[in-house]
C-alpha positions in Angstrom: 0.0 0.1 0.0 1.0 3.4 -0.7 2.0 5.8 2.4 -0.6 7.9 1.2 -3.2 5.3 1.4 -2.0 3.9 4.8 -2.3 7.5 6.4 -5.5 8.0 5.0 -7.0 4.9 6.7 -7.7 3.4 3.4 -8.9 -0.3 4.2 -6.8 -3.4 2.9 -8.5 -6.4 2.3 -7.3 -10.0 1.4 -9.0 -13.2 0.6 -10.1 -15.1 3.4 -8.3 -18.3 2.2 -4.9 -16.6 2.0 -4.8 -17.5 5.9 -4.7 -21.2 4.9 -2.3 -20.9 2.2 0.3 -23.6 2.3 4.2 -23.3 2.1 4.1 -24.5 -1.7 1.8 -21.6 -2.5 -1.5 -23.7 -3.0 -4.7 -23.9 -1.0 -6.9 -26.6 0.7 -10.4 -26.7 -0.8 -12.9 -23.9 0.1 -15.1 -25.7 2.3 -12.2 -25.1 5.0 -12.2 -21.0 4.6 -15.8 -20.4 3.3 -16.8 -21.3 -0.3 -17.4 -17.7 -1.2 -13.6 -17.0 -0.2 -14.9 -13.6 0.7 -12.4 -10.9 2.0 -10.9 -10.3 5.5 -9.6 -6.9 6.5 -6.1 -6.2 7.5 -6.2 -3.7 10.3 -2.6 -2.5 11.3 -1.6 -2.3 14.8 -0.4 1.4 15.5 2.0 0.2 17.9 3.6 -2.1 15.3 4.3 0.0 12.1 7.9 0.1 11.3 10.3 2.0 8.9 12.4 -0.9 7.5 16.3 0.4 8.2 17.6 -2.2 5.6 15.6 -1.1 2.7 17.4 1.5 0.6 14.3 3.3 -0.6 11.7 4.3 2.3 9.7 1.4 3.2 7.6 0.7 6.1 6.0 -2.6 7.5 3.0 -2.9 9.4 1.9 -6.0 11.5 -2.0 -6.4 10.7 -4.6 -8.3 12.6 -6.8 -10.2 10.1 -10.5 -9.3 11.0 -13.6 -10.4 9.4 -15.8 -7.6 7.9 -18.3 -7.7 10.4 -15.3 -6.5 12.8 -14.4 -9.7 15.1 -11.2 -11.4 15.0 -11.0 -13.9 12.1 -10.6 -17.8 14.0 -8.3 -18.5 10.9 -5.6 -15.9 12.4 -2.8 -17.0 14.4 -2.3 -13.6 16.0 -5.8 -13.4 16.5 -5.9 -16.8 18.5 -3.2 -15.6 20.6 -4.8 -12.5 21.4 -8.0 -14.7 22.4 -5.9 -16.9 24.7 -4.3 -13.5 26.3 -8.0 -12.5 27.1 -8.9 -15.7 28.7 -6.1 -15.2 31.3 -7.2 -11.5 31.7 -10.7 -12.5 32.6 -9.4 -14.6 35.5 -7.3 -11.6 36.4 -4.2 -13.1 35.3 -1.6 -12.0 32.6 0.9 -14.6 30.8 4.6 -13.4 30.6 6.7 -15.3 27.9 10.3 -15.0 26.5 11.4 -16.7 23.3 15.0 -18.4 22.5 15.5 -18.2 18.8 18.3 -20.4 17.1 19.2 -20.0 13.6 22.0 -20.6 11.0 23.9 -18.4 8.8 25.1 -20.0 5.4 26.7 -18.9 2.3 24.0 -18.7 -0.7 22.4 -22.1 -1.7 21.3 -21.7 -5.2 21.4 -25.5 -6.0 18.7 -27.1 -2.8 20.3 -30.7 -4.0 23.5 -29.5 -2.3 24.1 -29.4 1.3 24.3 -26.0 2.9 27.8 -24.6 3.6 28.9 -22.2 6.2 29.9 -19.0 4.8 33.5 -17.6 4.1 34.4 -15.5 6.9 36.7 -12.5 7.0 39.7 -14.8 7.5 39.1 -16.4 4.2 37.9 -19.6 5.7 34.4 -21.6 6.6 33.6 -22.3 9.9 34.6 -26.0 10.8 32.2 -26.4 14.1 34.8 -25.6 16.9 33.3 -22.0 17.8 30.6 -22.9 20.0 30.1 -20.2 22.7 33.5 -18.8 21.7 34.0 -14.9 22.1 35.4 -14.7 18.8 33.2 -17.2 17.0 31.3 -14.7 15.1 34.3 -12.3 14.0 34.1 -13.5 10.5 30.6 -12.5 10.2 31.1 -9.2 12.2 29.6 -6.7 9.3 26.6 -8.9 9.1 25.9 -9.1 12.9 26.6 -5.2 13.3 24.0 -4.6 10.8 21.5 -6.9 12.6 22.3 -5.1 16.0 21.5 -1.7 14.5 18.6 -2.7 12.7 17.3 -4.5 15.9 17.9 -0.9 17.5 15.8 0.8 15.0 13.0 -1.4 15.1 12.8 -1.3 19.0 13.7 -4.8 19.3 15.5 -5.3 22.9 18.0 -8.1 23.1 19.2 -10.1 25.9 22.0 -12.4 24.9 23.4 -13.4 21.5 25.8 -16.4 21.1 27.2 -18.8 18.8 25.4 -22.1 19.4 26.3 -25.8 19.0 25.9 -26.1 15.0 28.3 -24.9 12.4 27.5 -21.4 11.9 24.7 -21.7 14.3 23.6 -18.7 16.7 21.1 -17.9 19.2 19.1 -14.8 20.4 17.2 -14.4 23.6 14.5 -11.6 23.6 13.6 -10.1 26.7 10.6 -11.6 28.4 7.5 -9.7 28.3 3.7 -9.5 26.8 3.0 -12.4 24.9 1.6 -10.6 21.9 4.5 -8.3 21.9 7.0 -11.2 22.0 5.6 -12.8 19.1 5.6 -9.7 17.2 9.4 -9.2 17.9 9.9 -12.6 17.2 8.2 -12.4 13.8 10.0 -9.2 13.0 13.6 -10.5 14.2 13.3 -13.6 11.8 12.4 -11.1 8.9 15.0 -8.8 9.7 17.6 -11.7 9.8 16.8 -12.7 6.3 16.7 -9.3 4.7 20.1 -8.1 6.3 21.7 -11.4 5.2 20.6 -11.0 1.7 22.3 -7.7 1.7 25.8 -9.3 2.9 25.5 -12.1 0.4 24.5 -14.7 3.1 21.3 -16.9 3.7 19.9 -17.0 7.2 18.1 -20.5 7.6 15.1 -21.0 10.4 14.6 -24.5 9.3 14.5 -27.0 12.5 17.1 -29.2 11.0 19.1 -27.9 7.9 22.2 -29.8 8.5 22.6 -33.8 9.2 24.8 -34.8 12.2 24.4 -31.3 13.9 21.8 -30.0 16.5 18.9 -28.4 15.1 17.4 -25.1 15.8 14.6 -24.4 18.4 12.4 -21.5 19.6 12.1 -22.6 23.3 9.4 -20.6 25.0 9.7 -19.5 28.9 6.5 -18.9 30.4 5.2 -17.5 33.7 1.9 -16.0 34.9 1.2 -12.8 37.1 -1.5 -11.0 38.7 -3.1 -8.4 36.9 -2.2 -5.2 39.0 0.1 -6.3 41.4 2.3 -8.4 39.2 3.1 -11.0 41.5 4.2 -14.2 39.8 1.5 -16.5 40.9 4.1 -19.7 40.5 5.6 -19.0 43.8 4.0 -18.3 47.3 5.0 -15.5 49.8 7.9 -18.3 51.1 8.9 -18.5 47.6 7.8 -22.0 47.2 5.9 -23.5 44.1 2.1 -23.0 44.1 -0.9 -25.1 43.2 -1.4 -22.9 40.2 2.6 -23.8 39.1 1.8 -27.3 39.3 -1.6 -27.1 37.4 0.2 -25.0 34.9 2.6 -27.9 34.2 -0.2 -30.2 34.1 -1.9 -28.7 31.4 1.1 -28.4 29.5 1.6 -31.9 29.6 -2.1 -32.5 28.7 -1.6 -30.7 25.5 2.0 -31.5 24.3 1.0 -34.4 22.3 -2.2 -32.9 20.8 -0.5 -29.8 20.0 2.9 -31.3 18.4 1.7 -30.5 14.9 1.4 -26.8 16.0 4.9 -26.7 17.7 6.8 -29.0 14.8 4.6 -27.6 11.7 7.0 -29.2 8.7 8.3 -32.8 7.7 11.7 -31.2 8.7 10.7 -30.3 12.3 10.9 -34.0 13.1 14.5 -34.4 12.0 15.3 -32.2 14.9 13.1 -34.1 17.2 14.6 -37.6 16.1 17.7 -37.1 17.6 16.8 -35.4 20.6 20.0 -34.1 22.0 18.7 -31.0 23.7 15.5 -31.4 21.6 13.4 -33.5 23.7 10.4 -35.1 22.1 8.6 -35.8 25.6 6.2 -34.2 28.0 8.2 -35.0 30.9 9.1 -32.3 33.1 12.5 -31.5 35.1 14.3 -29.1 37.2 17.3 -27.7 34.9 17.4 -30.7 32.8 17.4 -30.2 29.0 16.3 -33.7 28.4 12.9 -32.8 29.6 10.5 -31.5 27.0 9.0 -29.1 29.8 12.4 -27.6 32.0 12.1 -25.5 35.0 15.2 -23.3 34.9 17.3 -22.5 38.0 15.9 -18.8 39.0 14.8 -17.2 42.1 11.4 -17.7 43.2 9.9 -14.1 41.4 11.2 -15.4 37.9 9.8 -19.3 38.3 9.0 -20.2 34.9 8.2 -23.2 32.6 10.3 -23.4 29.5 8.5 -25.5 26.7 11.8 -26.7 24.8 9.6 -28.4 22.0 8.9 -25.8 19.2 11.7 -25.4 16.7 12.9 -22.1 14.9 10.3 -23.0 12.0 7.2 -22.6 14.2 4.9 -19.8 13.8 5.6 -17.7 17.1 2.0 -16.8 17.4 0.6 -20.2 17.0 3.4 -21.8 19.0 3.1 -19.3 22.2 -0.8 -19.6 21.9 -0.9 -23.3 21.9 1.7 -23.3 24.8 -0.2 -20.7 27.0 -3.6 -22.3 26.3 -2.5 -25.4 27.3 -1.2 -24.1 30.5 -4.4 -22.2 31.3 -6.2 -25.3 30.6 -4.3 -27.1 33.2 -5.1 -24.1 35.9 -8.8 -24.0 35.3 -9.1 -27.8 35.2 -6.6 -28.2 38.3 -4.7 -31.0 36.6 -1.7 -32.4 38.4 1.6 -33.3 36.6 3.3 -36.3 36.5 5.9 -36.9 38.7 9.4 -34.7 38.5 12.1 -36.4 36.4 15.6 -36.1 37.1 18.9 -37.1 35.5 18.6 -40.0 33.0 15.3 -41.1 32.3 13.1 -43.4 30.3 10.1 -41.5 28.7 6.8 -43.2 29.8 4.4 -44.0 27.1 2.0 -41.6 28.1 4.4 -38.7 28.0 6.0 -39.5 24.5 5.0 -37.4 21.5 4.3 -37.9 17.8 7.9 -38.3 16.1 6.5 -37.6 12.4 4.4 -35.0 10.9 1.8 -37.7 9.7 1.3 -38.9 13.3 1.1 -35.6 14.7 -1.7 -34.3 12.3 -3.6 -37.6 13.1 -3.1 -36.8 17.0 -4.2 -33.2 16.2 -7.1 -34.4 14.0 -8.5 -36.5 16.8 -8.0 -33.7 19.7 -11.2 -32.5 21.2 -8.9 -30.1 23.5 -7.6 -28.6 20.2 -11.0 -27.7 18.8 -12.3 -26.5 22.3 -9.3 -24.2 22.7 -9.1 -23.1 19.4 -12.1 -23.9 17.5 -12.9 -26.7 14.9 -12.8 -24.3 12.1 -8.9 -23.3 12.6 -8.1 -26.9 13.6 -9.6 -28.5 10.3 -8.1 -25.8 8.1 -4.8 -26.2 9.6 -4.8 -29.4 9.1 -6.0 -29.5 5.6 -3.1 -27.1 4.6 -0.6 -29.2 6.4 -1.9 -32.5 4.7 -1.4 -30.5 1.4 2.3 -29.8 2.3 3.1 -33.6 3.7 1.4 -34.8 0.3 3.9 -32.7 -1.7 6.9 -34.1 0.4 6.0 -37.7 -0.5 5.5 -36.9 -4.0 9.6 -36.7 -4.3 11.9 -39.4 -4.0 15.0 -38.3 -1.4 18.6 -39.0 -2.7 18.8 -41.5 0.6 16.3 -43.7 -1.3 17.8 -43.6 -4.6 21.4 -44.3 -2.7 20.4 -47.0 -0.4 17.2 -48.6 -2.0 17.9 -48.8 -5.7 20.5 -51.8 -5.4 18.0 -53.8 -3.1 16.6 -57.2 -4.7 
């Protein structure tokens, strides 16, 4: 839209079916979004209008809500779903607080998708070989890129907590400061967009796939969650003596009750399950533990006022609005129904069958399809439309034969 049109308040409309467009560009049958495929109104959030600092010509980006023409939020909108979850907390006098940790890879350009990704050539003329995890000098070869990333974050008002080199080859992580869930979802979305745009300017490729490299740790989007009282700001997970509360237990119980049903929301792509298949620090379970990265739900070591639950299942490829909404909705479900969690697990442990999670996209979609809890919390229209779109993507994947199949199976009798 032109700047003049935007400032005049001109309404921008979009076909309703676009909210269910799959990643290849196609659409499920129109019955999932209305046979008429009528319009939605895109309503800009005035707090989320940003001049894009990396753009040479003046451009701005406005994060919008997708509203029906009658005025209510579209049930197909993931941002709308998150706002609805936050409103349910507010109705109980509560406010969730979240922070996201996003991991990503920086690669050289990859014009041939049949070839594996390679780390970029750094200022020293070499490609990283994987020995730079947590090193203070690990991103020196990419310093011009990261300098612009930092400058663009400041221009967009994206506060950063810590930035570090992660375990993978040319893999990095940012921790965003905790705050309002909608704000953090917006910031996570903006940061991912920023990364890709700035990378292109520097002749690089940023990849937020869950598992872009074999034999290398994948990329997560861990979600840290706590709940405070509206007004006082008191963390309801800790009592006056600093001990865990019933609300804390019930929140964990709700997370456990929803993780298997919601796996397809946290791990939305075929590639997501490559990360979870080799679960080093990427646990595919609904166990909970104190400061144990093998558990899907980790309670980080913290002071009582910062007691929180870390959901370690979502990958970097997850939709931040949907992943945060699903995680918080499960926690609230536990509080409302006073669900008790399983026994805490510590050290090395075997995952009980009732706390194991789907390990393929097909299995996750089948579990979501059977979930009455998902339809109760997000509405049948959203869940059925989401499944229809993701089923198209899965079918497209099965239409291709992988190099592994040609290499290993072609010689079989």
